[in-house]
N, C-alpha and C positions, 0 to 999 in steps of 0.2 A: 060274549062278556068268558073268557075260558073260563073252568071252574078250579076253585081252590084245588092245589096238590097236583096237577094234571100238565104234564109236561107235554108240548108238539115238537115234534124231528123234522122240519120242513126238510124236503128234497124238492128244488128246482130242478122239472127234468134237462137231461142233456143237450147238449149244442146239434142244431140239425141245420142242413146249410143254410136256410132262411136265416139262421138267426147270424151263421158267419156273413151274410152278406147285408145285414140291419133291414129285413126284410120282414113288415108287420106280417106277424100267422095269424094271430089271435084265434078262431075257431076251428082255422083250415088245418086238417089234419097232416102235417107234416111229419116224416120217419128222422128216427135221431140220425145224424152220421157216424162214422166211425171215432170221429176224435169223443161226439156226445159220447157213447157207448161207454168210452174209456173214461169219460167221466164219472158216470152213472155207476161203474165198477169202484171208482177209488170213493164216493161216497156208501158203498158197498161196505165195502171193509170197515171204512171210519166207523159204522155202522156197529157192524159185530164185537169189533172192538169196546164199543163203551156199551152195549147192550145186551151184547152175548147170549145166553139161552132162553132171556125171558120169553115169557110164555102169557104172562098177560097184556101183553102189545095189540093195539089197534095196526094193521095195517091198511091205507087207503088212497086211492088216485083218482084224477082224473080220467076219465073214459077214453080221453083222443091216444093216438097211436103211439106220442111221444112219451106220454108219461108212463102209458101204460108198459112198454118196452125200460123204459126206466127204471119202475117198481120190478118188472123181471129181473134186471140184472141185479139190483139192489138187493133182494132176499135170496135171490143164487149164490152172491158174496158171502152175504150172513150166512149160507150153509141153511135156508131153509128152502120148502116150493116155493117154485120161482112165481105158481099161478096162483098159490093162498092167498087174497088180498081182495079188498071189496071196492068197488066204484061210485063217486058222487056225480050225478051233475052239476051239483054246485060248485066244481072245484074245477069245472072246466074255464079256461079263459078268457080275458075281456072280452064280447065281440066286438073288433075294431071295425066293423059295418063296412061302408066304401073304402076303407083304407088297406083292408085284408089283401095279400101279396103287392100292395108297396112297399119303395126302398126309402126309408127315413130320409138321404142325403138328397131325393130331389122332392120331394114333399115342398118346400119354400118354393120350386118353382112350379108347381104341376098343381098346386092345392092350396094359393100364399093364402087366402084368406082363413079357411080352416088349421093352416100351419099357423098362423097369428093367434087366432081363435086358442087352440087348443095352450098353444103358451101362452096366454092371460090368464087360463083359467085353467088349469090339466084335470081336476080333480072333478069336476063339473061339465066340462067341453063333453058333448056325447057325436061321434062320427053317424054320418047317413044310415040309416038300417044298423047300428050299433048300443056299446053300451058304453056309459062315462065311468070312472072311476068311481064316483058315488052308488050309481047303478051295482056296479059290482061289490063294493063293499057290504052294500045289502043283504047280495045272495050269501056272500060266504061266511055272513056273521051269523046267519042261522045257521050254517056248519057246525061253527066253532061253539059255538052254544049249545047245541048238540053230542060234543064232547062231554065223555065221563070217565074214559080213563088215557093211560098214555098213549099216544100215538102217534106212526112214522106215517107220512103225507109226502106225495108225491103231485107235484103240480106244476105253475106254471108263475111267468111274474113277476105279472099285474098282480096275481090270486098270493104272493110273497106278500106283495106291499101293504096289500088291505088286512092280508092276516096281522101283520108287525101294525097297522094302525088301530085294529082293534084291541090289541093282548097291548100294547106299551102305551094307548094313550097318543097317538101323535097327532099333528094336525092336518087337516086336509090338503094343506098346500106342501107338507113337507112329503106325504104317502107318495106321489108318485115320482119323485127325485130318487125313492131309495135305491141300495143297490140291490144287483137280482145273479149273484156269482151264480155260475153251473156247476163249479167244482167243490163246491162246499156243503156241508149239512148246517143249518140252521136252529141251534134248540131255544127252544120259546115257554116262559113262563111268564105269570100274570106280573108284567112291570120289571122282566128281566129278558134278553137276546143274548148270546153268545155263539159263533161261527165255529164249528170243529171240521 
């Protein structure tokens, strides 16, 4: 649960070449592409306008390179030291196990049994060697509970979904279906969200 009075500014990392072709990345460390760097810069400019020079903020990112690079770009656009942020392993993307590196559009033919199982219960389905959204929600929930001040976070699409599940009190069936744009900042407070 997010502590009362704490605001979370959540940024999904910019686009990668794997995002562009709908290839599952999970925890595979794929770099940003040029379009993704532009998205990160846009989000940094927006945060600079909204937050100004506030010194009371915490900045944290997933340790994967696409999130770390996004955070460096965001901080540079905000006029801050690009390297001055924390990393937290709990913010890594969901581990897609045997689906990492595979393209969504071919999975119905390549892995029909698991594709059908995931569609039937996307929150609890777990790929071989990977995590379910339920597993991810538990991991990320402990991170949310640790926040004690307004925070700018750069992480991943799956993390964005379960963060909203916790903060907005969403149902398990809705969480895996939430949109996860890469060119917007999500402002979250207990029971409230807005895109900026």
